[in-house]
Predicted model as a PDB file, atoms N, CA, C, CB and O in Angstrom, pLDDT in the B-factor column:
MODEL        1                                                                  
ATOM      1  N   MET A   1      -5.537 -28.612 -15.447  1.00 44.00           N  
ATOM      2  CA  MET A   1      -6.762 -27.860 -15.221  1.00 44.00           C  
ATOM      3  C   MET A   1      -6.423 -26.394 -14.956  1.00 44.00           C  
ATOM      4  CB  MET A   1      -7.564 -28.460 -14.042  1.00 44.00           C  
ATOM      5  O   MET A   1      -5.462 -26.091 -14.248  1.00 44.00           O  
ATOM      6  N   PHE A   2      -7.210 -25.494 -15.522  1.00 47.00           N  
ATOM      7  CA  PHE A   2      -7.027 -24.050 -15.351  1.00 47.00           C  
ATOM      8  C   PHE A   2      -7.393 -23.662 -13.928  1.00 47.00           C  
ATOM      9  CB  PHE A   2      -7.883 -23.252 -16.373  1.00 47.00           C  
ATOM     10  O   PHE A   2      -8.488 -23.976 -13.460  1.00 47.00           O  
ATOM     11  N   GLU A   3      -6.489 -22.985 -13.239  1.00 55.00           N  
ATOM     12  CA  GLU A   3      -6.772 -22.536 -11.885  1.00 55.00           C  
ATOM     13  C   GLU A   3      -6.950 -21.022 -11.880  1.00 55.00           C  
ATOM     14  CB  GLU A   3      -5.642 -22.959 -10.916  1.00 55.00           C  
ATOM     15  O   GLU A   3      -6.064 -20.281 -12.307  1.00 55.00           O  
ATOM     16  N   ARG A   4      -8.077 -20.581 -11.405  1.00 64.00           N  
ATOM     17  CA  ARG A   4      -8.413 -19.161 -11.368  1.00 64.00           C  
ATOM     18  C   ARG A   4      -7.793 -18.491 -10.162  1.00 64.00           C  
ATOM     19  CB  ARG A   4      -9.923 -18.966 -11.356  1.00 64.00           C  
ATOM     20  O   ARG A   4      -7.712 -19.076  -9.081  1.00 64.00           O  
ATOM     21  N   GLU A   5      -7.359 -17.266 -10.356  1.00 74.00           N  
ATOM     22  CA  GLU A   5      -6.864 -16.503  -9.218  1.00 74.00           C  
ATOM     23  C   GLU A   5      -8.037 -16.151  -8.321  1.00 74.00           C  
ATOM     24  CB  GLU A   5      -6.113 -15.223  -9.679  1.00 74.00           C  
ATOM     25  O   GLU A   5      -9.194 -16.259  -8.728  1.00 74.00           O  
ATOM     26  N   ASP A   6      -7.738 -15.729  -7.102  1.00 85.00           N  
ATOM     27  CA  ASP A   6      -8.800 -15.386  -6.156  1.00 85.00           C  
ATOM     28  C   ASP A   6      -9.733 -14.323  -6.716  1.00 85.00           C  
ATOM     29  CB  ASP A   6      -8.200 -14.906  -4.844  1.00 85.00           C  
ATOM     30  O   ASP A   6      -9.291 -13.292  -7.223  1.00 85.00           O  
ATOM     31  N   LEU A   7     -11.032 -14.593  -6.616  1.00 89.00           N  
ATOM     32  CA  LEU A   7     -12.057 -13.614  -6.970  1.00 89.00           C  
ATOM     33  C   LEU A   7     -12.601 -13.043  -5.668  1.00 89.00           C  
ATOM     34  CB  LEU A   7     -13.206 -14.257  -7.843  1.00 89.00           C  
ATOM     35  O   LEU A   7     -13.104 -13.780  -4.820  1.00 89.00           O  
ATOM     36  N   ILE A   8     -12.497 -11.736  -5.515  1.00 92.00           N  
ATOM     37  CA  ILE A   8     -12.912 -11.044  -4.302  1.00 92.00           C  
ATOM     38  C   ILE A   8     -14.000 -10.034  -4.662  1.00 92.00           C  
ATOM     39  CB  ILE A   8     -11.699 -10.341  -3.613  1.00 92.00           C  
ATOM     40  O   ILE A   8     -13.878  -9.314  -5.654  1.00 92.00           O  
ATOM     41  N   ILE A   9     -15.058  -9.980  -3.864  1.00 93.00           N  
ATOM     42  CA  ILE A   9     -16.082  -8.943  -3.993  1.00 93.00           C  
ATOM     43  C   ILE A   9     -15.973  -8.049  -2.769  1.00 93.00           C  
ATOM     44  CB  ILE A   9     -17.530  -9.561  -4.128  1.00 93.00           C  
ATOM     45  O   ILE A   9     -15.959  -8.528  -1.635  1.00 93.00           O  
ATOM     46  N   LYS A  10     -15.894  -6.735  -3.012  1.00 95.00           N  
ATOM     47  CA  LYS A  10     -15.796  -5.764  -1.925  1.00 95.00           C  
ATOM     48  C   LYS A  10     -16.869  -4.697  -2.072  1.00 95.00           C  
ATOM     49  CB  LYS A  10     -14.401  -5.119  -1.895  1.00 95.00           C  
ATOM     50  O   LYS A  10     -17.178  -4.255  -3.178  1.00 95.00           O  
ATOM     51  N   VAL A  11     -17.432  -4.290  -0.934  1.00 96.00           N  
ATOM     52  CA  VAL A  11     -18.333  -3.143  -0.875  1.00 96.00           C  
ATOM     53  C   VAL A  11     -17.608  -2.075  -0.074  1.00 96.00           C  
ATOM     54  CB  VAL A  11     -19.735  -3.514  -0.229  1.00 96.00           C  
ATOM     55  O   VAL A  11     -17.174  -2.317   1.052  1.00 96.00           O  
ATOM     56  N   GLU A  12     -17.480  -0.888  -0.663  1.00 96.00           N  
ATOM     57  CA  GLU A  12     -16.785   0.221  -0.001  1.00 96.00           C  
ATOM     58  C   GLU A  12     -17.678   1.445   0.004  1.00 96.00           C  
ATOM     59  CB  GLU A  12     -15.439   0.535  -0.701  1.00 96.00           C  
ATOM     60  O   GLU A  12     -18.501   1.636  -0.892  1.00 96.00           O  
ATOM     61  N   ASP A  13     -17.504   2.278   1.030  1.00 95.00           N  
ATOM     62  CA  ASP A  13     -18.257   3.529   1.065  1.00 95.00           C  
ATOM     63  C   ASP A  13     -17.542   4.586   0.238  1.00 95.00           C  
ATOM     64  CB  ASP A  13     -18.445   4.016   2.517  1.00 95.00           C  
ATOM     65  O   ASP A  13     -16.494   4.315  -0.347  1.00 95.00           O  
ATOM     66  N   ILE A  14     -18.101   5.785   0.187  1.00 94.00           N  
ATOM     67  CA  ILE A  14     -17.567   6.876  -0.641  1.00 94.00           C  
ATOM     68  C   ILE A  14     -16.143   7.288  -0.225  1.00 94.00           C  
ATOM     69  CB  ILE A  14     -18.498   8.091  -0.559  1.00 94.00           C  
ATOM     70  O   ILE A  14     -15.398   7.862  -1.020  1.00 94.00           O  
ATOM     71  N   ASN A  15     -15.778   6.986   1.031  1.00 95.00           N  
ATOM     72  CA  ASN A  15     -14.450   7.330   1.540  1.00 95.00           C  
ATOM     73  C   ASN A  15     -13.431   6.210   1.338  1.00 95.00           C  
ATOM     74  CB  ASN A  15     -14.538   7.672   3.008  1.00 95.00           C  
ATOM     75  O   ASN A  15     -12.270   6.345   1.726  1.00 95.00           O  
ATOM     76  N   GLY A  16     -13.868   5.101   0.726  1.00 93.00           N  
ATOM     77  CA  GLY A  16     -12.963   3.984   0.480  1.00 93.00           C  
ATOM     78  C   GLY A  16     -12.889   2.985   1.621  1.00 93.00           C  
ATOM     79  O   GLY A  16     -12.086   2.053   1.576  1.00 93.00           O  
ATOM     80  N   LEU A  17     -13.719   3.166   2.645  1.00 95.00           N  
ATOM     81  CA  LEU A  17     -13.742   2.237   3.774  1.00 95.00           C  
ATOM     82  C   LEU A  17     -14.414   0.934   3.350  1.00 95.00           C  
ATOM     83  CB  LEU A  17     -14.476   2.860   4.991  1.00 95.00           C  
ATOM     84  O   LEU A  17     -15.550   0.947   2.875  1.00 95.00           O  
ATOM     85  N   SER A  18     -13.726  -0.175   3.518  1.00 94.00           N  
ATOM     86  CA  SER A  18     -14.266  -1.474   3.146  1.00 94.00           C  
ATOM     87  C   SER A  18     -15.295  -1.922   4.183  1.00 94.00           C  
ATOM     88  CB  SER A  18     -13.135  -2.519   3.013  1.00 94.00           C  
ATOM     89  O   SER A  18     -14.986  -2.023   5.370  1.00 94.00           O  
ATOM     90  N   LEU A  19     -16.523  -2.189   3.725  1.00 94.00           N  
ATOM     91  CA  LEU A  19     -17.617  -2.576   4.608  1.00 94.00           C  
ATOM     92  C   LEU A  19     -17.922  -4.059   4.538  1.00 94.00           C  
ATOM     93  CB  LEU A  19     -18.852  -1.791   4.271  1.00 94.00           C  
ATOM     94  O   LEU A  19     -18.451  -4.629   5.492  1.00 94.00           O  
ATOM     95  N   TYR A  20     -17.596  -4.691   3.419  1.00 93.00           N  
ATOM     96  CA  TYR A  20     -17.934  -6.092   3.198  1.00 93.00           C  
ATOM     97  C   TYR A  20     -16.941  -6.660   2.199  1.00 93.00           C  
ATOM     98  CB  TYR A  20     -19.407  -6.257   2.689  1.00 93.00           C  
ATOM     99  O   TYR A  20     -16.662  -6.041   1.173  1.00 93.00           O  
ATOM    100  N   THR A  21     -16.407  -7.840   2.499  1.00 93.00           N  
ATOM    101  CA  THR A  21     -15.490  -8.514   1.586  1.00 93.00           C  
ATOM    102  C   THR A  21     -15.787 -10.008   1.608  1.00 93.00           C  
ATOM    103  CB  THR A  21     -14.004  -8.236   1.971  1.00 93.00           C  
ATOM    104  O   THR A  21     -15.996 -10.592   2.671  1.00 93.00           O  
ATOM    105  N   ILE A  22     -15.805 -10.615   0.434  1.00 89.00           N  
ATOM    106  CA  ILE A  22     -15.975 -12.066   0.352  1.00 89.00           C  
ATOM    107  C   ILE A  22     -15.051 -12.606  -0.737  1.00 89.00           C  
ATOM    108  CB  ILE A  22     -17.464 -12.446   0.059  1.00 89.00           C  
ATOM    109  O   ILE A  22     -14.951 -12.047  -1.829  1.00 89.00           O  
ATOM    110  N   ASN A  23     -14.381 -13.708  -0.407  1.00 88.00           N  
ATOM    111  CA  ASN A  23     -13.570 -14.427  -1.383  1.00 88.00           C  
ATOM    112  C   ASN A  23     -14.487 -15.459  -2.023  1.00 88.00           C  
ATOM    113  CB  ASN A  23     -12.295 -15.102  -0.718  1.00 88.00           C  
ATOM    114  O   ASN A  23     -14.867 -16.438  -1.381  1.00 88.00           O  
ATOM    115  N   VAL A  24     -14.844 -15.247  -3.282  1.00 83.00           N  
ATOM    116  CA  VAL A  24     -15.802 -16.111  -3.977  1.00 83.00           C  
ATOM    117  C   VAL A  24     -15.263 -17.528  -4.110  1.00 83.00           C  
ATOM    118  CB  VAL A  24     -16.131 -15.543  -5.361  1.00 83.00           C  
ATOM    119  O   VAL A  24     -16.040 -18.482  -4.069  1.00 83.00           O  
ATOM    120  N   ASN A  25     -13.962 -17.689  -4.267  1.00 78.00           N  
ATOM    121  CA  ASN A  25     -13.370 -19.018  -4.419  1.00 78.00           C  
ATOM    122  C   ASN A  25     -13.545 -19.865  -3.159  1.00 78.00           C  
ATOM    123  CB  ASN A  25     -11.889 -18.897  -4.758  1.00 78.00           C  
ATOM    124  O   ASN A  25     -13.640 -21.088  -3.251  1.00 78.00           O  
ATOM    125  N   GLU A  26     -13.589 -19.235  -1.989  1.00 75.00           N  
ATOM    126  CA  GLU A  26     -13.709 -19.961  -0.726  1.00 75.00           C  
ATOM    127  C   GLU A  26     -15.163 -20.195  -0.331  1.00 75.00           C  
ATOM    128  CB  GLU A  26     -12.996 -19.204   0.376  1.00 75.00           C  
ATOM    129  O   GLU A  26     -15.441 -21.040   0.520  1.00 75.00           O  
ATOM    130  N   ALA A  27     -16.089 -19.463  -0.934  1.00 65.00           N  
ATOM    131  CA  ALA A  27     -17.507 -19.589  -0.587  1.00 65.00           C  
ATOM    132  C   ALA A  27     -18.071 -20.873  -1.184  1.00 65.00           C  
ATOM    133  CB  ALA A  27     -18.312 -18.359  -1.088  1.00 65.00           C  
ATOM    134  O   ALA A  27     -17.721 -21.261  -2.299  1.00 65.00           O  
ATOM    135  N   LYS A  28     -18.926 -21.511  -0.443  1.00 66.00           N  
ATOM    136  CA  LYS A  28     -19.549 -22.760  -0.896  1.00 66.00           C  
ATOM    137  C   LYS A  28     -20.782 -22.467  -1.733  1.00 66.00           C  
ATOM    138  CB  LYS A  28     -19.922 -23.650   0.303  1.00 66.00           C  
ATOM    139  O   LYS A  28     -21.437 -21.443  -1.541  1.00 66.00           O  
ATOM    140  N   GLY A  29     -21.100 -23.357  -2.657  1.00 65.00           N  
ATOM    141  CA  GLY A  29     -22.327 -23.236  -3.428  1.00 65.00           C  
ATOM    142  C   GLY A  29     -22.160 -22.463  -4.711  1.00 65.00           C  
ATOM    143  O   GLY A  29     -21.091 -22.468  -5.322  1.00 65.00           O  
ATOM    144  N   SER A  30     -23.204 -21.812  -5.109  1.00 66.00           N  
ATOM    145  CA  SER A  30     -23.276 -21.080  -6.371  1.00 66.00           C  
ATOM    146  C   SER A  30     -22.314 -19.899  -6.405  1.00 66.00           C  
ATOM    147  CB  SER A  30     -24.691 -20.594  -6.610  1.00 66.00           C  
ATOM    148  O   SER A  30     -21.928 -19.372  -5.361  1.00 66.00           O  
ATOM    149  N   ASN A  31     -21.931 -19.488  -7.605  1.00 67.00           N  
ATOM    150  CA  ASN A  31     -21.106 -18.291  -7.767  1.00 67.00           C  
ATOM    151  C   ASN A  31     -21.935 -17.017  -7.753  1.00 67.00           C  
ATOM    152  CB  ASN A  31     -20.318 -18.370  -9.057  1.00 67.00           C  
ATOM    153  O   ASN A  31     -21.387 -15.922  -7.878  1.00 67.00           O  
ATOM    154  N   GLN A  32     -23.241 -17.143  -7.604  1.00 75.00           N  
ATOM    155  CA  GLN A  32     -24.122 -15.975  -7.513  1.00 75.00           C  
ATOM    156  C   GLN A  32     -24.164 -15.519  -6.062  1.00 75.00           C  
ATOM    157  CB  GLN A  32     -25.562 -16.302  -8.039  1.00 75.00           C  
ATOM    158  O   GLN A  32     -24.274 -16.340  -5.152  1.00 75.00           O  
ATOM    159  N   ARG A  33     -24.077 -14.202  -5.843  1.00 77.00           N  
ATOM    160  CA  ARG A  33     -24.068 -13.657  -4.489  1.00 77.00           C  
ATOM    161  C   ARG A  33     -25.101 -12.555  -4.354  1.00 77.00           C  
ATOM    162  CB  ARG A  33     -22.678 -13.126  -4.127  1.00 77.00           C  
ATOM    163  O   ARG A  33     -25.245 -11.721  -5.248  1.00 77.00           O  
ATOM    164  N   ASN A  34     -25.817 -12.548  -3.246  1.00 83.00           N  
ATOM    165  CA  ASN A  34     -26.697 -11.447  -2.878  1.00 83.00           C  
ATOM    166  C   ASN A  34     -25.996 -10.662  -1.787  1.00 83.00           C  
ATOM    167  CB  ASN A  34     -28.107 -11.957  -2.406  1.00 83.00           C  
ATOM    168  O   ASN A  34     -25.478 -11.234  -0.827  1.00 83.00           O  
ATOM    169  N   ILE A  35     -25.983  -9.354  -1.941  1.00 86.00           N  
ATOM    170  CA  ILE A  35     -25.345  -8.495  -0.944  1.00 86.00           C  
ATOM    171  C   ILE A  35     -26.423  -7.634  -0.324  1.00 86.00           C  
ATOM    172  CB  ILE A  35     -24.210  -7.615  -1.574  1.00 86.00           C  
ATOM    173  O   ILE A  35     -27.070  -6.842  -1.009  1.00 86.00           O  
ATOM    174  N   ASP A  36     -26.615  -7.789   0.970  1.00 87.00           N  
ATOM    175  CA  ASP A  36     -27.653  -7.071   1.706  1.00 87.00           C  
ATOM    176  C   ASP A  36     -27.093  -5.746   2.221  1.00 87.00           C  
ATOM    177  CB  ASP A  36     -28.193  -7.931   2.883  1.00 87.00           C  
ATOM    178  O   ASP A  36     -26.232  -5.728   3.101  1.00 87.00           O  
ATOM    179  N   LEU A  37     -27.583  -4.646   1.671  1.00 88.00           N  
ATOM    180  CA  LEU A  37     -27.146  -3.314   2.092  1.00 88.00           C  
ATOM    181  C   LEU A  37     -28.157  -2.640   3.022  1.00 88.00           C  
ATOM    182  CB  LEU A  37     -26.908  -2.437   0.872  1.00 88.00           C  
ATOM    183  O   LEU A  37     -28.020  -1.455   3.328  1.00 88.00           O  
ATOM    184  N   SER A  38     -29.158  -3.375   3.466  1.00 89.00           N  
ATOM    185  CA  SER A  38     -30.238  -2.775   4.253  1.00 89.00           C  
ATOM    186  C   SER A  38     -29.782  -2.206   5.597  1.00 89.00           C  
ATOM    187  CB  SER A  38     -31.309  -3.797   4.490  1.00 89.00           C  
ATOM    188  O   SER A  38     -30.457  -1.339   6.152  1.00 89.00           O  
ATOM    189  N   ASN A  39     -28.663  -2.670   6.128  1.00 91.00           N  
ATOM    190  CA  ASN A  39     -28.164  -2.152   7.407  1.00 91.00           C  
ATOM    191  C   ASN A  39     -27.301  -0.903   7.253  1.00 91.00           C  
ATOM    192  CB  ASN A  39     -27.370  -3.221   8.116  1.00 91.00           C  
ATOM    193  O   ASN A  39     -26.883  -0.312   8.249  1.00 91.00           O  
ATOM    194  N   TYR A  40     -27.034  -0.504   6.026  1.00 91.00           N  
ATOM    195  CA  TYR A  40     -26.191   0.664   5.777  1.00 91.00           C  
ATOM    196  C   TYR A  40     -27.031   1.926   5.637  1.00 91.00           C  
ATOM    197  CB  TYR A  40     -25.345   0.455   4.520  1.00 91.00           C  
ATOM    198  O   TYR A  40     -28.207   1.860   5.279  1.00 91.00           O  
ATOM    199  N   SER A  41     -26.435   3.058   5.917  1.00 93.00           N  
ATOM    200  CA  SER A  41     -27.111   4.352   5.779  1.00 93.00           C  
ATOM    201  C   SER A  41     -27.290   4.709   4.311  1.00 93.00           C  
ATOM    202  CB  SER A  41     -26.320   5.458   6.501  1.00 93.00           C  
ATOM    203  O   SER A  41     -26.630   4.150   3.435  1.00 93.00           O  
ATOM    204  N   SER A  42     -28.186   5.642   4.061  1.00 95.00           N  
ATOM    205  CA  SER A  42     -28.337   6.173   2.704  1.00 95.00           C  
ATOM    206  C   SER A  42     -27.017   6.776   2.263  1.00 95.00           C  
ATOM    207  CB  SER A  42     -29.477   7.232   2.632  1.00 95.00           C  
ATOM    208  O   SER A  42     -26.303   7.377   3.066  1.00 95.00           O  
ATOM    209  N   GLY A  43     -26.695   6.618   0.999  1.00 95.00           N  
ATOM    210  CA  GLY A  43     -25.454   7.171   0.476  1.00 95.00           C  
ATOM    211  C   GLY A  43     -24.990   6.421  -0.752  1.00 95.00           C  
ATOM    212  O   GLY A  43     -25.724   5.615  -1.323  1.00 95.00           O  
ATOM    213  N   VAL A  44     -23.761   6.697  -1.151  1.00 96.00           N  
ATOM    214  CA  VAL A  44     -23.166   6.084  -2.336  1.00 96.00           C  
ATOM    215  C   VAL A  44     -22.175   5.012  -1.892  1.00 96.00           C  
ATOM    216  CB  VAL A  44     -22.465   7.153  -3.231  1.00 96.00           C  
ATOM    217  O   VAL A  44     -21.353   5.231  -1.003  1.00 96.00           O  
ATOM    218  N   TYR A  45     -22.273   3.852  -2.530  1.00 97.00           N  
ATOM    219  CA  TYR A  45     -21.382   2.727  -2.245  1.00 97.00           C  
ATOM    220  C   TYR A  45     -20.837   2.195  -3.558  1.00 97.00           C  
ATOM    221  CB  TYR A  45     -22.120   1.605  -1.454  1.00 97.00           C  
ATOM    222  O   TYR A  45     -21.435   2.383  -4.618  1.00 97.00           O  
ATOM    223  N   PHE A  46     -19.696   1.528  -3.473  1.00 97.00           N  
ATOM    224  CA  PHE A  46     -19.066   0.939  -4.650  1.00 97.00           C  
ATOM    225  C   PHE A  46     -18.894  -0.553  -4.417  1.00 97.00           C  
ATOM    226  CB  PHE A  46     -17.698   1.614  -4.956  1.00 97.00           C  
ATOM    227  O   PHE A  46     -18.341  -0.971  -3.400  1.00 97.00           O  
ATOM    228  N   ILE A  47     -19.371  -1.356  -5.365  1.00 95.00           N  
ATOM    229  CA  ILE A  47     -19.196  -2.800  -5.323  1.00 95.00           C  
ATOM    230  C   ILE A  47     -18.179  -3.140  -6.406  1.00 95.00           C  
ATOM    231  CB  ILE A  47     -20.565  -3.572  -5.534  1.00 95.00           C  
ATOM    232  O   ILE A  47     -18.400  -2.882  -7.589  1.00 95.00           O  
ATOM    233  N   SER A  48     -17.065  -3.724  -5.979  1.00 96.00           N  
ATOM    234  CA  SER A  48     -15.988  -4.038  -6.919  1.00 96.00           C  
ATOM    235  C   SER A  48     -15.689  -5.523  -6.916  1.00 96.00           C  
ATOM    236  CB  SER A  48     -14.724  -3.247  -6.576  1.00 96.00           C  
ATOM    237  O   SER A  48     -15.776  -6.191  -5.885  1.00 96.00           O  
ATOM    238  N   ILE A  49     -15.334  -6.033  -8.098  1.00 93.00           N  
ATOM    239  CA  ILE A  49     -14.908  -7.418  -8.243  1.00 93.00           C  
ATOM    240  C   ILE A  49     -13.428  -7.389  -8.611  1.00 93.00           C  
ATOM    241  CB  ILE A  49     -15.767  -8.187  -9.328  1.00 93.00           C  
ATOM    242  O   ILE A  49     -13.024  -6.753  -9.585  1.00 93.00           O  
ATOM    243  N   TYR A  50     -12.638  -8.086  -7.815  1.00 93.00           N  
ATOM    244  CA  TYR A  50     -11.191  -8.158  -8.023  1.00 93.00           C  
ATOM    245  C   TYR A  50     -10.807  -9.578  -8.410  1.00 93.00           C  
ATOM    246  CB  TYR A  50     -10.422  -7.711  -6.750  1.00 93.00           C  
ATOM    247  O   TYR A  50     -11.396 -10.545  -7.927  1.00 93.00           O  
ATOM    248  N   GLU A  51      -9.815  -9.696  -9.284  1.00 91.00           N  
ATOM    249  CA  GLU A  51      -9.216 -10.995  -9.591  1.00 91.00           C  
ATOM    250  C   GLU A  51      -7.711 -10.832  -9.493  1.00 91.00           C  
ATOM    251  CB  GLU A  51      -9.644 -11.516 -11.015  1.00 91.00           C  
ATOM    252  O   GLU A  51      -7.107 -10.041 -10.218  1.00 91.00           O  
ATOM    253  N   GLY A  52      -7.116 -11.590  -8.588  1.00 87.00           N  
ATOM    254  CA  GLY A  52      -5.662 -11.523  -8.413  1.00 87.00           C  
ATOM    255  C   GLY A  52      -5.163 -10.127  -8.081  1.00 87.00           C  
ATOM    256  O   GLY A  52      -4.067  -9.747  -8.494  1.00 87.00           O  
ATOM    257  N   GLY A  53      -5.955  -9.359  -7.338  1.00 87.00           N  
ATOM    258  CA  GLY A  53      -5.537  -8.028  -6.903  1.00 87.00           C  
ATOM    259  C   GLY A  53      -5.862  -6.903  -7.871  1.00 87.00           C  
ATOM    260  O   GLY A  53      -5.642  -5.739  -7.539  1.00 87.00           O  
ATOM    261  N   ARG A  54      -6.376  -7.207  -9.056  1.00 93.00           N  
ATOM    262  CA  ARG A  54      -6.728  -6.131  -9.992  1.00 93.00           C  
ATOM    263  C   ARG A  54      -8.250  -6.048 -10.128  1.00 93.00           C  
ATOM    264  CB  ARG A  54      -6.066  -6.367 -11.387  1.00 93.00           C  
ATOM    265  O   ARG A  54      -8.948  -7.060 -10.053  1.00 93.00           O  
ATOM    266  N   ILE A  55      -8.745  -4.847 -10.325  1.00 94.00           N  
ATOM    267  CA  ILE A  55     -10.185  -4.632 -10.421  1.00 94.00           C  
ATOM    268  C   ILE A  55     -10.677  -5.055 -11.804  1.00 94.00           C  
ATOM    269  CB  ILE A  55     -10.539  -3.148 -10.144  1.00 94.00           C  
ATOM    270  O   ILE A  55     -10.164  -4.603 -12.828  1.00 94.00           O  
ATOM    271  N   LEU A  56     -11.685  -5.936 -11.811  1.00 94.00           N  
ATOM    272  CA  LEU A  56     -12.317  -6.332 -13.064  1.00 94.00           C  
ATOM    273  C   LEU A  56     -13.494  -5.423 -13.388  1.00 94.00           C  
ATOM    274  CB  LEU A  56     -12.777  -7.789 -12.995  1.00 94.00           C  
ATOM    275  O   LEU A  56     -13.702  -5.057 -14.544  1.00 94.00           O  
ATOM    276  N   LYS A  57     -14.264  -5.061 -12.366  1.00 96.00           N  
ATOM    277  CA  LYS A  57     -15.471  -4.272 -12.573  1.00 96.00           C  
ATOM    278  C   LYS A  57     -15.831  -3.562 -11.271  1.00 96.00           C  
ATOM    279  CB  LYS A  57     -16.645  -5.167 -13.060  1.00 96.00           C  
ATOM    280  O   LYS A  57     -15.672  -4.123 -10.187  1.00 96.00           O  
ATOM    281  N   THR A  58     -16.315  -2.331 -11.382  1.00 97.00           N  
ATOM    282  CA  THR A  58     -16.826  -1.585 -10.235  1.00 97.00           C  
ATOM    283  C   THR A  58     -18.199  -1.034 -10.609  1.00 97.00           C  
ATOM    284  CB  THR A  58     -15.843  -0.428  -9.814  1.00 97.00           C  
ATOM    285  O   THR A  58     -18.405  -0.521 -11.709  1.00 97.00           O  
ATOM    286  N   HIS A  59     -19.129  -1.154  -9.667  1.00 96.00           N  
ATOM    287  CA  HIS A  59     -20.486  -0.670  -9.885  1.00 96.00           C  
ATOM    288  C   HIS A  59     -20.822   0.296  -8.756  1.00 96.00           C  
ATOM    289  CB  HIS A  59     -21.516  -1.853  -9.949  1.00 96.00           C  
ATOM    290  O   HIS A  59     -20.658  -0.029  -7.580  1.00 96.00           O  
ATOM    291  N   LYS A  60     -21.291   1.479  -9.121  1.00 97.00           N  
ATOM    292  CA  LYS A  60     -21.701   2.489  -8.152  1.00 97.00           C  
ATOM    293  C   LYS A  60     -23.165   2.271  -7.795  1.00 97.00           C  
ATOM    294  CB  LYS A  60     -21.476   3.922  -8.707  1.00 97.00           C  
ATOM    295  O   LYS A  60     -24.011   2.113  -8.676  1.00 97.00           O  
ATOM    296  N   VAL A  61     -23.461   2.265  -6.483  1.00 95.00           N  
ATOM    297  CA  VAL A  61     -24.811   2.044  -5.998  1.00 95.00           C  
ATOM    298  C   VAL A  61     -25.218   3.220  -5.115  1.00 95.00           C  
ATOM    299  CB  VAL A  61     -24.912   0.704  -5.222  1.00 95.00           C  
ATOM    300  O   VAL A  61     -24.492   3.588  -4.192  1.00 95.00           O  
ATOM    301  N   SER A  62     -26.379   3.809  -5.400  1.00 95.00           N  
ATOM    302  CA  SER A  62     -26.932   4.873  -4.553  1.00 95.00           C  
ATOM    303  C   SER A  62     -28.020   4.244  -3.709  1.00 95.00           C  
ATOM    304  CB  SER A  62     -27.492   6.081  -5.406  1.00 95.00           C  
ATOM    305  O   SER A  62     -29.012   3.739  -4.235  1.00 95.00           O  
ATOM    306  N   LEU A  63     -27.835   4.275  -2.397  1.00 94.00           N  
ATOM    307  CA  LEU A  63     -28.804   3.700  -1.475  1.00 94.00           C  
ATOM    308  C   LEU A  63     -29.620   4.813  -0.849  1.00 94.00           C  
ATOM    309  CB  LEU A  63     -28.105   2.857  -0.388  1.00 94.00           C  
ATOM    310  O   LEU A  63     -29.070   5.725  -0.231  1.00 94.00           O  
ATOM    311  N   THR A  64     -30.935   4.738  -1.008  1.00 93.00           N  
ATOM    312  CA  THR A  64     -31.850   5.728  -0.464  1.00 93.00           C  
ATOM    313  C   THR A  64     -32.867   5.023   0.421  1.00 93.00           C  
ATOM    314  CB  THR A  64     -32.553   6.524  -1.596  1.00 93.00           C  
ATOM    315  O   THR A  64     -33.495   4.046   0.014  1.00 93.00           O  
ATOM    316  N   LYS A  65     -33.014   5.529   1.621  1.00 85.00           N  
ATOM    317  CA  LYS A  65     -34.000   4.937   2.549  1.00 85.00           C  
ATOM    318  C   LYS A  65     -35.108   5.896   2.835  1.00 85.00           C  
ATOM    319  CB  LYS A  65     -33.342   4.518   3.855  1.00 85.00           C  
ATOM    320  O   LYS A  65     -36.024   5.574   3.591  1.00 85.00           O  
TER     321      LYS A  65                                                      
ENDMDL                                                                          
END                                                                             
């Protein structure tokens, strides 16, 4: 059976400070994730998906309140 490397989702601020991290392989249930940014200040954030330590995709999010 094919074993996938760890899939990690990280939310970082504009300075690279990690605010939220989840290991998708360890999470129970669906592979779909909702990330609640409502407690964060207005600004720019980056949501990145890592597999085995390398970035697969990064999405820039502008949060305005």
